[in-house]
VEXNUDREN-272925 format. One record per residue (C-alpha): residue in three letters; x, y, z; residue number from 1. Coordinates in Angstrom, 3 decimals. Example, Ala and Ser with C-alpha at 12.3 -4.5 7.8 and 13.67 -1.06 7.14 Angstrom:
+-----+----------+----------+----------+-----+
! res !        u !        v !        w !   n !
+-----+----------+----------+----------+-----+
! ALA !   12.300 !   -4.500 !    7.800 !   1 !
! SER !   13.670 !   -1.060 !    7.140 !   2 !
+-----+----------+----------+----------+-----+
end
This chain:
+-----+----------+----------+----------+-----+
! res !        u !        v !        w !   n !
+-----+----------+----------+----------+-----+
! MET !   20.057 !    5.535 !   13.268 !   1 !
! THR !   20.426 !    9.056 !   11.958 !   2 !
! GLY !   18.778 !   10.176 !    8.763 !   3 !
! ARG !   20.395 !    9.687 !    5.383 !   4 !
! PHE !   20.857 !   12.820 !    3.205 !   5 !
! PHE !   20.765 !   12.338 !   -0.614 !   6 !
! THR !   21.869 !   15.216 !   -2.802 !   7 !
! PRO !   20.728 !   15.034 !   -6.478 !   8 !
! SER !   23.450 !   14.995 !   -8.984 !   9 !
! PHE !   21.654 !   17.492 !  -11.235 !  10 !
! PHE !   19.949 !   20.835 !  -10.792 !  11 !
! ILE !   16.279 !   21.183 !  -10.296 !  12 !
! MET !   15.249 !   24.255 !  -12.309 !  13 !
! ASN !   11.709 !   25.610 !  -12.775 !  14 !
! PHE !    9.985 !   22.860 !  -10.801 !  15 !
! PRO !    6.343 !   22.620 !  -12.000 !  16 !
! ASP !    3.569 !   23.814 !   -9.657 !  17 !
! SER !    1.413 !   21.136 !  -11.296 !  18 !
! VAL !    1.292 !   18.658 !  -14.196 !  19 !
! PRO !   -1.517 !   17.717 !  -16.464 !  20 !
! ALA !   -3.641 !   14.898 !  -15.144 !  21 !
! ARG !   -4.671 !   11.757 !  -16.992 !  22 !
! HIS !   -8.093 !   10.029 !  -16.752 !  23 !
! TRP !  -10.670 !   12.790 !  -17.019 !  24 !
! HIS !  -13.309 !   14.033 !  -19.438 !  25 !
! ALA !  -15.732 !   16.954 !  -19.963 !  26 !
! VAL !  -19.357 !   16.491 !  -19.074 !  27 !
! ASP !  -22.317 !   18.139 !  -20.669 !  28 !
! ASP !  -22.742 !   20.855 !  -18.020 !  29 !
! GLY !  -19.219 !   22.243 !  -18.634 !  30 !
! ARG !  -17.565 !   20.605 !  -15.715 !  31 !
! LEU !  -14.631 !   18.254 !  -15.949 !  32 !
! GLN !  -14.899 !   14.774 !  -14.372 !  33 !
! CYS !  -12.014 !   13.090 !  -12.829 !  34 !
! ASP !  -11.966 !    9.430 !  -13.742 !  35 !
! VAL !   -9.174 !    8.253 !  -11.364 !  36 !
! CYS !  -11.445 !    6.819 !   -8.647 !  37 !
! PRO !  -15.120 !    5.836 !   -8.229 !  38 !
! ARG !  -16.010 !    9.255 !   -6.832 !  39 !
! PHE !  -15.935 !   10.763 !  -10.284 !  40 !
! CYS !  -15.581 !   14.335 !   -8.895 !  41 !
! LYS !  -17.019 !   16.903 !  -11.362 !  42 !
! LEU !  -15.265 !   20.109 !  -11.055 !  43 !
! HIS !  -15.804 !   23.774 !  -12.080 !  44 !
! ASP !  -12.669 !   25.928 !  -12.800 !  45 !
! GLY !  -10.656 !   26.336 !   -9.570 !  46 !
! GLN !  -12.250 !   23.484 !   -7.723 !  47 !
! ARG !  -10.436 !   20.470 !   -6.204 !  48 !
! GLY !  -11.632 !   16.939 !   -5.789 !  49 !
! LEU !  -12.315 !   15.364 !   -2.433 !  50 !
! CYS !   -8.641 !   14.088 !   -2.465 !  51 !
! PHE !   -7.573 !   17.830 !   -2.570 !  52 !
! VAL !   -4.590 !   17.138 !   -4.831 !  53 !
! ARG !   -6.484 !   16.795 !   -8.190 !  54 !
! ALA !   -7.823 !   20.103 !   -9.370 !  55 !
! ARG !   -9.300 !   21.828 !  -12.404 !  56 !
! ASP !   -7.120 !   24.635 !  -13.926 !  57 !
! GLY !   -8.953 !   26.209 !  -16.814 !  58 !
! ASP !   -9.792 !   23.580 !  -19.378 !  59 !
! GLU !   -7.836 !   20.711 !  -17.918 !  60 !
! LEU !   -7.325 !   18.714 !  -14.752 !  61 !
! VAL !   -3.999 !   18.741 !  -13.002 !  62 !
! LEU !   -2.058 !   17.050 !  -10.272 !  63 !
! THR !   -0.854 !   19.628 !   -7.776 !  64 !
! THR !    1.586 !   17.453 !   -5.898 !  65 !
! TRP !    3.789 !   16.089 !   -8.645 !  66 !
! GLY !    7.437 !   15.917 !   -7.410 !  67 !
! ARG !    6.423 !   16.881 !   -3.844 !  68 !
! SER !    6.430 !   14.603 !   -0.903 !  69 !
! SER !    5.537 !   14.660 !    2.689 !  70 !
! GLY !    8.730 !   12.660 !    3.440 !  71 !
! PHE !   10.950 !    9.739 !    2.492 !  72 !
! CYS !   12.081 !    6.872 !    4.732 !  73 !
! ILE !   13.740 !    3.501 !    4.402 !  74 !
! ASP !   11.495 !    0.893 !    5.967 !  75 !
! PRO !   11.514 !   -2.904 !    6.241 !  76 !
! ILE !    9.362 !   -4.386 !    3.563 !  77 !
! GLU !    7.473 !   -6.360 !    6.176 !  78 !
! LYS !    6.041 !   -2.949 !    7.318 !  79 !
! LYS !    3.942 !   -2.520 !    4.200 !  80 !
! PRO !    3.044 !   -5.337 !    5.136 !  81 !
! LEU !    4.463 !   -7.813 !    2.578 !  82 !
! ASN !    5.644 !  -11.194 !    3.853 !  83 !
! HIS !    6.077 !  -13.000 !    0.472 !  84 !
! PHE !    7.907 !  -10.318 !   -1.440 !  85 !
! LEU !   11.726 !  -10.020 !   -0.957 !  86 !
! PRO !   11.682 !  -10.711 !    2.786 !  87 !
! GLY !   14.156 !   -8.818 !    5.006 !  88 !
! THR !   14.929 !   -6.171 !    2.395 !  89 !
! PRO !   14.891 !   -2.360 !    2.805 !  90 !
! ILE !   12.321 !   -0.358 !    0.816 !  91 !
! LEU !   12.320 !    3.382 !    0.195 !  92 !
! SER !    8.915 !    4.693 !    1.140 !  93 !
! PHE !    7.196 !    7.985 !    0.378 !  94 !
! GLY !    3.845 !    9.669 !    0.028 !  95 !
! THR !    2.295 !   13.039 !   -0.712 !  96 !
! ALA !   -0.833 !   14.525 !    0.809 !  97 !
! GLY !   -4.635 !   13.934 !    0.625 !  98 !
! CYS !   -6.715 !   10.871 !    0.098 !  99 !
! ASN !   -9.839 !    9.819 !   -1.816 ! 100 !
! LEU !  -11.415 !    8.080 !    1.154 ! 101 !
! THR !  -12.460 !    9.540 !    4.542 ! 102 !
! CYS !  -11.679 !    6.730 !    6.929 ! 103 !
! LYS !  -12.607 !    7.868 !   10.550 ! 104 !
! PHE !   -9.770 !    5.552 !   11.892 ! 105 !
! CYS !   -6.963 !    6.738 !    9.603 ! 106 !
! GLN !   -3.612 !    6.116 !   11.256 ! 107 !
! ASN !   -1.718 !    8.351 !    8.830 ! 108 !
! TRP !   -4.324 !   11.195 !    9.177 ! 109 !
! ASP !   -1.733 !   13.950 !    9.410 ! 110 !
! ILE !   -0.602 !   13.115 !    5.911 ! 111 !
! SER !   -3.772 !   11.657 !    4.212 ! 112 !
! LYS !   -6.107 !   14.296 !    5.627 ! 113 !
! SER !   -3.772 !   17.162 !    5.102 ! 114 !
! ARG !   -5.135 !   20.181 !    3.103 ! 115 !
! GLU !   -1.862 !   22.007 !    3.274 ! 116 !
! VAL !    0.296 !   21.618 !    0.218 ! 117 !
! ASP !    3.008 !   23.593 !    2.128 ! 118 !
! ARG !    3.381 !   20.456 !    4.183 ! 119 !
! LEU !    5.003 !   18.837 !    1.142 ! 120 !
! ASN !    8.487 !   20.249 !    1.890 ! 121 !
! GLN !   10.499 !   17.505 !    0.140 ! 122 !
! VAL !   11.050 !   17.823 !   -3.588 ! 123 !
! ALA !   12.300 !   14.964 !   -5.748 ! 124 !
! LEU !   12.057 !   14.089 !   -9.454 ! 125 !
! PRO !   11.217 !   10.542 !  -10.383 ! 126 !
! GLU !   14.757 !    9.911 !  -11.648 ! 127 !
! THR !   16.158 !   11.237 !   -8.325 ! 128 !
! ILE !   14.048 !    8.777 !   -6.245 ! 129 !
! ALA !   15.050 !    5.832 !   -8.379 ! 130 !
! LYS !   18.771 !    6.768 !   -8.133 ! 131 !
! ALA !   18.491 !    7.249 !   -4.442 ! 132 !
! ALA !   16.836 !    3.840 !   -4.023 ! 133 !
! LYS !   19.677 !    2.189 !   -5.948 ! 134 !
! ASP !   22.402 !    4.105 !   -4.164 ! 135 !
! LEU !   21.014 !    3.350 !   -0.791 ! 136 !
! ASN !   20.698 !   -0.396 !   -1.680 ! 137 !
! CYS !   16.921 !   -0.473 !   -1.528 ! 138 !
! ARG !   15.480 !   -3.272 !   -3.567 ! 139 !
! SER !   12.165 !   -1.469 !   -4.058 ! 140 !
! VAL !   10.265 !    1.798 !   -3.685 ! 141 !
! ALA !    6.902 !    1.944 !   -1.866 ! 142 !
! TYR !    4.179 !    4.400 !   -2.756 ! 143 !
! THR !    2.435 !    4.658 !    0.609 ! 144 !
! TYR !    1.502 !    6.809 !    3.705 ! 145 !
! ASN !   -1.410 !    8.282 !    1.742 ! 146 !
! ASP !   -3.116 !    6.448 !   -1.140 ! 147 !
! PRO !   -0.866 !    6.605 !   -4.292 ! 148 !
! VAL !   -3.767 !    6.324 !   -6.716 ! 149 !
! ILE !   -4.455 !   10.008 !   -6.164 ! 150 !
! PHE !   -0.894 !   11.051 !   -7.163 ! 151 !
! LEU !   -1.040 !    8.525 !  -10.117 ! 152 !
! GLU !    1.073 !   10.601 !  -12.500 ! 153 !
! TYR !    3.863 !   11.094 !  -10.033 ! 154 !
! ALA !    3.765 !    7.428 !   -8.953 ! 155 !
! VAL !    3.676 !    6.111 !  -12.602 ! 156 !
! ASP !    6.570 !    8.385 !  -13.642 ! 157 !
! THR !    8.640 !    7.391 !  -10.632 ! 158 !
! ALA !    7.867 !    3.624 !  -11.093 ! 159 !
! LYS !    9.030 !    3.847 !  -14.713 ! 160 !
! ALA !   12.315 !    5.514 !  -13.578 ! 161 !
! CYS !   12.757 !    2.737 !  -10.952 ! 162 !
! ARG !   12.189 !   -0.027 !  -13.406 ! 163 !
! ALA !   14.839 !    1.427 !  -15.754 ! 164 !
! LEU !   17.360 !    0.898 !  -12.802 ! 165 !
! GLY !   16.064 !   -2.558 !  -11.796 ! 166 !
! ILE !   14.205 !   -1.256 !   -8.727 ! 167 !
! LYS !   10.892 !   -2.925 !   -7.859 ! 168 !
! ASN !    7.693 !   -0.907 !   -7.210 ! 169 !
! VAL !    5.220 !   -1.582 !   -4.339 ! 170 !
! ALA !    1.824 !    0.056 !   -3.964 ! 171 !
! VAL !    0.179 !    0.268 !   -0.508 ! 172 !
! THR !   -3.359 !    1.278 !   -1.429 ! 173 !
! ALA !   -6.933 !    0.930 !   -0.439 ! 174 !
! GLY !   -7.727 !   -0.127 !   -3.971 ! 175 !
! TYR !  -10.396 !    2.541 !   -4.452 ! 176 !
! VAL !   -9.592 !    3.223 !   -8.093 ! 177 !
! ALA !  -11.636 !    3.242 !  -11.344 ! 178 !
! PRO !  -11.093 !    1.076 !  -14.422 ! 179 !
! GLY !   -8.726 !    2.680 !  -16.854 ! 180 !
! ALA !   -6.824 !    4.521 !  -14.055 ! 181 !
! ARG !   -6.524 !    1.024 !  -12.399 ! 182 !
! GLU !   -4.861 !   -0.445 !  -15.409 ! 183 !
! ASP !   -2.539 !    2.512 !  -15.878 ! 184 !
! PHE !   -1.429 !    2.604 !  -12.240 ! 185 !
! PHE !   -0.840 !   -1.092 !  -11.660 ! 186 !
! SER !    0.874 !   -1.649 !  -15.063 ! 187 !
! VAL !    4.157 !   -0.470 !  -13.525 ! 188 !
! MET !    3.707 !   -2.050 !  -10.032 ! 189 !
! ASP !    5.457 !   -5.277 !   -8.999 ! 190 !
! ALA !    3.615 !   -5.854 !   -5.744 ! 191 !
! ALA !    0.698 !   -4.393 !   -3.820 ! 192 !
! ASN !   -0.807 !   -4.554 !   -0.380 ! 193 !
! VAL !   -4.476 !   -3.667 !   -0.616 ! 194 !
! ASP !   -6.445 !   -2.493 !    2.471 ! 195 !
! LEU !   -9.712 !   -4.449 !    2.551 ! 196 !
! LYS !  -11.053 !   -2.317 !    5.332 ! 197 !
! ALA !  -14.211 !   -4.416 !    6.130 ! 198 !
! PHE !  -16.624 !   -6.674 !    4.360 ! 199 !
! THR !  -19.798 !   -4.687 !    4.456 ! 200 !
! GLU !  -21.065 !   -1.870 !    2.298 ! 201 !
! GLU !  -22.355 !   -0.185 !    5.448 ! 202 !
! PHE !  -18.942 !    0.010 !    6.896 ! 203 !
! TYR !  -17.403 !    1.450 !    3.736 ! 204 !
! HIS !  -20.252 !    3.974 !    3.430 ! 205 !
! THR !  -20.403 !    5.225 !    7.004 ! 206 !
! VAL !  -16.743 !    4.888 !    8.166 ! 207 !
! CYS !  -14.767 !    5.285 !    4.959 ! 208 !
! GLY !  -16.964 !    7.202 !    2.469 ! 209 !
! GLY !  -16.503 !    4.597 !   -0.320 ! 210 !
! THR !  -17.781 !    1.279 !   -1.588 ! 211 !
! LEU !  -16.731 !   -2.291 !   -0.896 ! 212 !
! GLU !  -17.658 !   -3.375 !   -4.453 ! 213 !
! ALA !  -15.029 !   -1.145 !   -6.048 ! 214 !
! VAL !  -12.243 !   -2.579 !   -3.913 ! 215 !
! LYS !  -13.344 !   -6.120 !   -4.586 ! 216 !
! GLU !  -13.170 !   -5.342 !   -8.318 ! 217 !
! THR !   -9.606 !   -4.089 !   -7.933 ! 218 !
! LEU !   -8.625 !   -7.150 !   -6.010 ! 219 !
! VAL !  -10.040 !   -9.504 !   -8.666 ! 220 !
! TYR !   -8.360 !   -7.504 !  -11.437 ! 221 !
! LEU !   -5.000 !   -7.610 !   -9.708 ! 222 !
! VAL !   -5.029 !  -11.323 !   -8.911 ! 223 !
! HIS !   -6.572 !  -12.627 !  -12.181 ! 224 !
! HIS !   -5.482 !  -10.133 !  -14.711 ! 225 !
! THR !   -2.058 !   -8.962 !  -13.794 ! 226 !
! SER !    1.392 !  -10.234 !  -12.601 ! 227 !
! VAL !    1.307 !   -8.050 !   -9.564 ! 228 !
! TRP !    2.044 !   -9.900 !   -6.336 ! 229 !
! VAL !   -0.896 !   -9.102 !   -3.995 ! 230 !
! GLU !   -1.338 !   -9.308 !   -0.235 ! 231 !
! ILE !   -4.339 !   -7.976 !    1.676 ! 232 !
! THR !   -4.555 !   -6.239 !    5.065 ! 233 !
! THR !   -7.671 !   -5.835 !    7.269 ! 234 !
! LEU !   -7.467 !   -3.610 !   10.316 ! 235 !
! LEU !   -9.830 !   -5.164 !   12.887 ! 236 !
! ILE !  -11.685 !   -2.500 !   14.840 ! 237 !
! PRO !  -13.536 !   -3.833 !   17.953 ! 238 !
! GLY !  -17.296 !   -3.765 !   17.439 ! 239 !
! LEU !  -17.083 !   -2.397 !   13.913 ! 240 !
! ASN !  -15.683 !   -5.122 !   11.646 ! 241 !
! ASP !  -14.382 !   -7.926 !   13.844 ! 242 !
! SER !  -17.408 !  -10.221 !   14.260 ! 243 !
! ASP !  -17.038 !  -13.884 !   13.436 ! 244 !
! GLU !  -19.648 !  -13.521 !   10.773 ! 245 !
! GLU !  -17.819 !  -10.807 !    8.932 ! 246 !
! ILE !  -14.448 !  -12.293 !    9.233 ! 247 !
! THR !  -15.835 !  -15.633 !    7.930 ! 248 !
! ALA !  -17.469 !  -13.956 !    4.932 ! 249 !
! LEU !  -14.324 !  -11.887 !    4.153 ! 250 !
! SER !  -12.024 !  -14.916 !    4.365 ! 251 !
! HIS !  -14.367 !  -17.107 !    2.307 ! 252 !
! TRP !  -14.520 !  -14.487 !   -0.408 ! 253 !
! VAL !  -10.727 !  -14.193 !   -0.546 ! 254 !
! ALA !  -10.255 !  -17.955 !   -0.652 ! 255 !
! SER !  -12.975 !  -18.622 !   -3.289 ! 256 !
! GLU !  -12.632 !  -15.543 !   -5.508 ! 257 !
! LEU !   -8.851 !  -14.791 !   -5.282 ! 258 !
! GLY !   -7.446 !  -18.111 !   -4.230 ! 259 !
! PRO !   -6.046 !  -19.828 !   -1.063 ! 260 !
! ASN !   -2.463 !  -18.592 !   -1.591 ! 261 !
! VAL !   -3.180 !  -14.807 !   -1.310 ! 262 !
! PRO !   -1.759 !  -13.752 !    1.975 ! 263 !
! LEU !   -4.189 !  -12.083 !    4.341 ! 264 !
! HIS !   -2.984 !   -9.835 !    7.256 ! 265 !
! PHE !   -5.197 !   -9.082 !   10.255 ! 266 !
! SER !   -3.810 !   -5.969 !   11.994 ! 267 !
! ALA !   -4.533 !   -4.463 !   15.382 ! 268 !
! PHE !   -6.285 !   -1.108 !   15.551 ! 269 !
! HIS !   -5.269 !    1.662 !   17.961 ! 270 !
! PRO !   -7.410 !    4.732 !   18.650 ! 271 !
! ASP !   -6.670 !    7.546 !   16.340 ! 272 !
! TRP !   -8.096 !   10.440 !   14.181 ! 273 !
! LYS !  -11.931 !   10.450 !   14.727 ! 274 !
! ILE !  -12.285 !    7.114 !   16.506 ! 275 !
! ARG !  -10.680 !    7.522 !   19.855 ! 276 !
! ASP !  -13.402 !    6.005 !   22.039 ! 277 !
! ILE !  -12.839 !    2.448 !   20.962 ! 278 !
! PRO !  -10.037 !    0.479 !   22.660 ! 279 !
! ALA !   -7.101 !   -1.135 !   20.833 ! 280 !
! THR !   -7.650 !   -4.525 !   19.288 ! 281 !
! PRO !   -6.895 !   -7.354 !   21.775 ! 282 !
! PRO !   -4.381 !   -9.865 !   20.509 ! 283 !
! ALA !   -6.875 !  -12.573 !   21.095 ! 284 !
! THR !   -9.055 !  -11.069 !   18.329 ! 285 !
! LEU !   -6.308 !  -11.380 !   15.833 ! 286 !
! THR !   -5.677 !  -14.988 !   16.787 ! 287 !
! ARG !   -9.431 !  -15.750 !   16.510 ! 288 !
! ALA !   -9.593 !  -14.043 !   13.103 ! 289 !
! ARG !   -6.520 !  -15.974 !   11.910 ! 290 !
! ALA !   -8.149 !  -19.278 !   12.962 ! 291 !
! ILE !  -11.349 !  -18.442 !   11.133 ! 292 !
! ALA !   -9.495 !  -17.513 !    7.906 ! 293 !
! ARG !   -7.419 !  -20.719 !    7.952 ! 294 !
! ASP !  -10.710 !  -22.718 !    8.464 ! 295 !
! GLN !  -11.974 !  -20.927 !    5.369 ! 296 !
! GLY !   -9.108 !  -22.464 !    3.368 ! 297 !
! LEU !   -6.554 !  -19.639 !    3.313 ! 298 !
! ASN !   -2.962 !  -20.944 !    3.530 ! 299 !
! PHE !   -1.167 !  -17.757 !    4.617 ! 300 !
! VAL !   -2.870 !  -15.721 !    7.348 ! 301 !
! TYR !   -0.878 !  -13.296 !    9.421 ! 302 !
! THR !   -1.378 !  -11.120 !   12.499 ! 303 !
! GLY !    0.106 !   -7.606 !   12.578 ! 304 !
! ASN !    0.975 !   -4.799 !   14.912 ! 305 !
! VAL !    1.577 !   -7.351 !   17.638 ! 306 !
! HIS !    4.380 !   -9.682 !   18.812 ! 307 !
! ASP !    3.041 !  -13.079 !   17.659 ! 308 !
! ASP !    5.563 !  -15.748 !   16.510 ! 309 !
! GLN !    2.920 !  -18.078 !   15.354 ! 310 !
! GLY !    0.763 !  -15.478 !   13.687 ! 311 !
! GLY !    3.665 !  -13.727 !   12.107 ! 312 !
! SER !    5.410 !  -16.873 !   10.747 ! 313 !
! THR !    5.130 !  -18.714 !    7.385 ! 314 !
! CYS !    4.544 !  -22.485 !    7.174 ! 315 !
! CYS !    4.485 !  -24.884 !    4.303 ! 316 !
! PRO !    0.807 !  -25.237 !    3.200 ! 317 !
! SER !    1.424 !  -28.914 !    2.349 ! 318 !
! CYS !    3.303 !  -30.248 !    5.384 ! 319 !
! GLU !    3.229 !  -27.443 !    7.946 ! 320 !
! THR !    7.046 !  -27.193 !    8.183 ! 321 !
! SER !    8.126 !  -23.833 !    9.586 ! 322 !
! LEU !    9.643 !  -21.883 !    6.649 ! 323 !
! ILE !   10.020 !  -18.214 !    7.831 ! 324 !
! GLY !    9.863 !  -16.914 !   11.375 ! 325 !
! ARG !    8.997 !  -13.278 !   12.250 ! 326 !
! ASP !    8.739 !  -11.157 !   15.165 ! 327 !
! TRP !    6.869 !   -8.081 !   14.022 ! 328 !
! TYR !    9.232 !   -6.765 !   11.258 ! 329 !
! VAL !   12.281 !   -8.926 !   12.102 ! 330 !
! LEU !   13.029 !  -12.286 !   10.481 ! 331 !
! THR !   13.827 !  -14.896 !   13.186 ! 332 !
! ARG !   14.038 !  -18.017 !   10.987 ! 333 !
! TRP !   14.827 !  -18.791 !    7.327 ! 334 !
! ASN !   14.200 !  -22.392 !    6.277 ! 335 !
! LEU !   13.588 !  -22.044 !    2.485 ! 336 !
! THR !   15.586 !  -23.877 !   -0.122 ! 337 !
! ALA !   17.601 !  -21.854 !   -2.623 ! 338 !
! ASN !   14.712 !  -21.947 !   -5.139 ! 339 !
! GLY !   12.049 !  -20.920 !   -2.540 ! 340 !
! GLY !   10.727 !  -24.267 !   -1.624 ! 341 !
! CYS !   10.076 !  -26.283 !    1.524 ! 342 !
! PRO !   13.028 !  -28.379 !    2.577 ! 343 !
! SER !   10.838 !  -31.167 !    3.805 ! 344 !
! CYS !    8.414 !  -31.808 !    0.937 ! 345 !
! GLY !    9.608 !  -29.499 !   -1.896 ! 346 !
! THR !    6.434 !  -27.442 !   -2.150 ! 347 !
! LYS !    7.222 !  -24.081 !   -3.772 ! 348 !
! LEU !    6.214 !  -21.080 !   -1.579 ! 349 !
! PRO !    4.174 !  -18.598 !   -3.513 ! 350 !
! GLY !    5.643 !  -15.106 !   -3.779 ! 351 !
! HIS !    8.997 !  -13.644 !   -4.698 ! 352 !
! PHE !   11.959 !  -15.002 !   -2.724 ! 353 !
! GLU !   15.682 !  -14.977 !   -3.133 ! 354 !
! PRO !   18.170 !  -17.652 !   -2.087 ! 355 !
! GLN !   18.979 !  -15.615 !    0.993 ! 356 !
! PRO !   16.791 !  -13.022 !    2.754 ! 357 !
! GLY !   17.759 !   -9.484 !    3.448 ! 358 !
! ASP !   18.951 !   -8.438 !    6.967 ! 359 !
! TRP !   17.473 !   -5.008 !    7.200 ! 360 !
! GLY !   15.494 !   -5.804 !   10.377 ! 361 !
! ARG !   13.242 !   -3.249 !   12.081 ! 362 !
! LYS !   15.322 !   -0.147 !   11.208 ! 363 !
! ARG !   13.527 !    3.017 !   10.117 ! 364 !
! VAL !   15.870 !    5.545 !    8.419 ! 365 !
! PRO !   14.548 !    8.988 !    7.192 ! 366 !
! VAL !   16.004 !   10.130 !    3.872 ! 367 !
! THR !   16.234 !   13.891 !    3.063 ! 368 !
! PHE !   16.494 !   15.161 !   -0.499 ! 369 !
! GLU !   18.397 !   18.406 !   -0.706 ! 370 !
! ARG !   17.136 !   20.772 !   -3.336 ! 371 !
! THR !   19.876 !   22.241 !   -5.476 ! 372 !
! LEU !   19.041 !   25.502 !   -7.112 ! 373 !
+-----+----------+----------+----------+-----+
end
C-alpha cells in the first residue's frame, strides 16, 4: 500500500525548539538531576542526558524533541506485540530519537541510537496526531520505536489529546523509568508491552546498561497498582539469555509476582547493531521457552517473529478450546463469544476484546504529516 498523507487543519506557527521538562531537581553542586529514569543524569548547563533528548538549558531541564518524530506508520496492533488488546485493529505508531538504555542488540538502533535531531523530520502537535488517528480509523496510538519514557512530556500531551477523542494509548517500553515519572507516564496509558530483556542483573548491566530490578518494579506497579493492560516480551538471544534456568526463573517470577494471566511473548532475535556474530534464534528455542513458561503456570505464552500457529494462538485456560488463531500478525481464527468468553465453558478471556475483531491484517502504511506554515 502507498503512504497516507494527513494535512493538519490548522497552521503550525512558531513551533517550539524545546519544552520545559518535568521530573527534575537541583542538587547541591549546582547541577540539575533528571528524575525520569533510574540513571538520574546530573547535568551542567548545555549538557544532555544519556538519552540525548533531555537537556539542561540554563536553570531548567527541557525536552528537545517535543512535537518532532522520526516517522508515523499504521501497524497491526499484534506487532507491538499485544494479543489481548483489541485484536486485528490498526494502531498509529510513532517515536522520536534517543534511548535511556544502550542495548547492544537493538533492532531499532537507527532511531533509538540516533544523535541527530535533524533526523526528526516529521512535525506534529498532539492534537494533530489524535485527529489523524481518528480520521484514519485507528483505535489506538502507540508510543514506540524508541522508548517513550524519554519523550514523556510529548507522549503524555498526545495521550491526553487522544483520550479526548476516544482513542486508546499504548506504550511499548523497556520499563526503565523512575517512580514519579512512572506514575505520570502510565496514568494516561491504556495498554503496555514491556520488554523484559533478560532475567539477570549481569545481562542488564553488560548488554543493556541498566538494571533488572528497576524493570521488575515497573511491572509490579503496572499490574498491581494501575488499570493498564500489560503484556511482556523477551527477545531470546542464543547463549545470552536463553538457558532453561533463566527462562524458568523469569517465567516463575511472572507467574508468582504478576499472575498467570499476564501474557508473555518470546521473540526471535536476529543479528543487528553491535551483536552480529550470534546467529538468529532457532524456532525450536522459542517452542522450548513456551513449554517451560507454561509448565511454570502461565496461561498465555506466545512465540514471536516466526510463523507458528500453535505458539501464536490463544486457547482457553480452563478447557484448552482454541479461541484465537494467529499467523504472525494475521488473525486466522476467531472463536470468542460476544462478551469475550470461551464458547465451550464460558471462561472469560482476560484482556480487552470486542464482539468482532478488526481486519487490518499485516498491512504497514506510512503516514506523512504535512507542515503548513
